[in-house]
N, C-alpha and C positions, 0 to 999 in steps of 0.2 A: 622578936618582940614578946610581951608577956599576952595571953591571950585578951582581947578585948571585943565582946560580942557586937558593940554600936560600931565598931570600924570594919569589922568581918562582914557585917551584913548590910553595910551601907549600900553599896551598889544595888543590891537586889532591892531594898526597900525604897530608893532612890527611882528605880526604874518603871518607864511606864508600859514599858514590854521587855522580857529576860527569859532565857531559858539558862537555869544553873542546875549542874550536876555533882553529885555526891559519891565518895566513896571510901569506907574504911577499910583499911589494910592493913598488912605488917612491912618489916623492913624491906623483906624479900618481896613484896607487891602480891602476897596471897591473902583472899579473902575468906577463905575456908578451908579445913582439912580435906583428907581425899574421901572422907563419910559425910562431909557438907556440913560440919558442924563450924559455926561463926558467931555463936553469942557466948561472950562478945570479945571479939578481938580488941577493939577500942575499951577506952575506960569511960564513967560516966560523966566526964567533961565533955569529951566528943559526944556522947548519946546526947545531952542537953543541947548542944551545938545543933545538932540535925533538928531537935525539936524546935529551936529558934528559926531555921530556917523555914521548916513546917510552917511556921508561925506568920511568915514575910511573903508567903507566896499565895497565888489563888487555885492553885493546883498543884498535886503530886502525882508522878507516875511510878509504878513498880510493874515490872513482868510477871509473868506467869509464874516463872520458876519459883522467884522470891516468896510469893504468895502461899504456894505449894508446899517449900519446903519451910519457911520460918514462922508462916502463920503470923504476919506482922498487922498490929493495930493501925499503925501511921496516924497516930493522935498526936497532940501537944501538949502531952502532960507535964512534961518539964519546963513548961515555957506559957508566958501569958499570951493569949490569943486564939485565935478561931481555928479549928481544923481545917484545913482546905478539901478541895475537891479531891476525893481521892479514885484515880484513876488505876485501873488494872488491865493491863494492855495484856488480851489474851485471845491470838488470833484463832487457836482452834478449841476452845472450849473444854480447857484440862484443868482448871484452878475448881479445886475442891469447893463444893456450894455452901459447906459449914464452917468455912473461913471464916474468924470473927469478925474482920470487915464488912463482912455483908450483915452481920448481925448485933453488931456493938452500939446502934443508933449514935454514934460519936460525931457521924457529919455523912455529907450525901457519898454516894460511891456510883462511877462510872467505869463499867466494863466494856471495852474497845475490842468488838470483835471481827473476824474477816469473812466479807462476804462469801458464802457458796460453802460454809464449815458450818457444822452442827453448833448451835448456841447453846449456853449453859442454860438449865431449865432448875425449875423448882426454887430460883430467888426469891427473895423478898420485894414485895412490890416497889420500896424505896429504891431499890437497884435497878439504875438504868444501862439499858443495853444499846450501845453503837456501831454500827455496822460499817466498815469502811472497806474498801477494793484492797486485796492482797498484790504484792509484786510476785512475780515470776517464782522466787525462792518461799513463799508462802509468807515472809514479813510483810509487816505495814509500813510504809515510808514513812519515817519521823517527822518529813515536813507536814505530811497529810494529818500527822496526829496534833502537831502543835496548831496549826491553823484551826482545825476544827475545837480546839480548846479556846483559841483566842476569840471565834465566832461563838462562843457559849461565855464569852465576859472572863477571860481567865487568861489573861496575858501574861502574867507572872507564874513560871511552872518550875518546879523541881523534878528533876528525874533521879528517882532514888535508887533505884537498881532494878534486878541484879547487874551482875557486870555483864552479861550479852546485852541486854536493853541499852546501858550506857555506853557501850562499847560502837554498838548501831548508831549511835546517836551523835558522838563525837565523830565517827567516821562520814555521817551524813551530812556533819557542817552545821547542825543546829544548835550547838552547846555553847553558851555565850560567856561562861565562867563556869570553872571546876574548882568543888573543894575537895580537898584529899586528905584524910586524915590517918596520919601513919602512926602504928603502935612500935613501940622498940620491944618488938617481937621477932623470932627467925621460926619460920614453919621448915623450909626446905622442900616441903612438898605441899601438893593440895591445889586449891582453884585459883588460877589469877583473875587480878583485876580487869586489866585491859587485854581485848585481843583485835588487833588492828590489821589492815592488811600488809603482808611483809614490805618493808624498805630495804635496798641496797647500800643507802648512802645516809650519812649523818644529817647531812642536810636537808634530807627528807623527813626528819623526825619534826613531830610537834613540839615547839620550844616556845612555850608561853612565858611572857612578863608574868614574875610570880611574886606574891609576898607570903613570909610564914608568921605565925604565931604559935606560941607554945603553951598547951593548957598545964594546968597545976597538977596535973597527976601523971605528966611525961608524955602524953602524946602531943604531936606535932600536927598544926593544920597547914597546908599549903593552898594557898588562894592563887588559882593559875586564871589568867585573862586571855582565854583562847581568841581573842578578835586583837590582840598585842603580840608584840616578840620581843622576847628579852634582849638585852643591848651583848657589846662583846664579852666573850668568854675568855678569861686566859686562855692560851694554847690552841686558840682557834684560829684558822689563818682570816687575815684581814680580807679587806674588798681586794687589795692586788694580790692576793694569793701567796702574803709573806706571814711567817708565822708569829704571832702574838706574843710576847714574852711578859 
């Protein structure tokens, strides 16, 4: 069906509490070239949808790598509404302090830092730092991040990227809905969108119930319910092990 923001965003806007992830990628699942160039894989319609998503949540999360590479503003310039709490997940204190999200006065910013690591310094007084205990691998548990945001009055959360941050969230089972915007483009190389633990059988793959909408400029939006499973697929064995035809 043609893109309709009201239906595409209905679940997010109606939820009392939800975690939604978003990713823009090519047909072959790439989100950036080998040099890290990613602006812009998707068209303006997909970008506007992202801004509408931002305006529909209480907080959005980006990883340190995304801020360091893309220097995003994370505002709602292309949508009506208020810029949500912008959360930078930076366990090791590596985000450049001159990043524009720290200085644009477009909305509040929270930096989540790992306990025991040297935090960012020389940040504006408006930027708050929250320290959480890291896991053995140095990452911060996604559940703890979401719990901390809920306690701050932010029950609707958008995980905007980058790929590692979103992959860890999906692996951790905290994402309720996933919006994947696919551009009609082939790279053949570059950075992949998702990196999840290896599986040996197709039955172990995440197979969410999904709907698609098409943007006017040709990109396709997949809205995936990670709490639901899609129905029977032609060619898949049925419950008795017979091949469905």
